N, C-alpha and C positions, 0 to 999 in steps of 0.2 A: 702570540698572533697568530698560530697553527689552531690554539682551540676558537678562540674569538669567531676564525672561519669557520669551523664544522658549526658552532653555536648558530652565528648568523643563518649558514646555508640550510639547518634541521627548522629553524625558524623561518626562515622564508619558503621551504616547503610546507611545513602546518599553516602558514596564513593563505599559502597560494589551495592546499586541502579542503583546507574551511568556505572561501571563498565560493571554490567548486559547488559542492554542494548546497551554499547559500544561494549561490547566485540562479541555479539551470530551476529555481524554480519557476513554472508558466502560470501566469495570470489567468487563470479559465472567466471566462463569461458568465453571465447569471443565464443563458440557455444551456450551457454547456456542463454546469453544474444542475440545474431540472435534468436533464438527460440521463446525467450519471447517480444521480440519484433515481430516479426512477428505472433505468439497471439494475440497481441493488434490491429496491424493494420487488421488481423482477422475482431477481433471481432467490431472492430470498421466499418470496410465496410456492415456487417451484420445487424447492428444497422441502421446505413442509408440507406438501402435497407428496412428494415423496415416501417423506417420513410416514406419516396417514397411510399410505397403501401400501409397506413395506408393515407399521400395527397391521395392520387388516390382513393382509396375506396371511402373518404371524399368529393372528388370532385364531381365522378361519383353518390354519393345518393343522393344531392346536387340537380342533374340534372333528 
């Protein structure tokens, strides 16, 4: 009896944990998805520009 109660509690906890992680997703609108994509592209461009600037600095320092 005690073993089955422990199994039930563990199974319940697992089920609640799983449903919490799966159920908490937000549905984003198309506008939010586009804005997020634009921000990611902008961040990528900034990182690329910084890397290029660093490479230019490194190459001018060597000469």
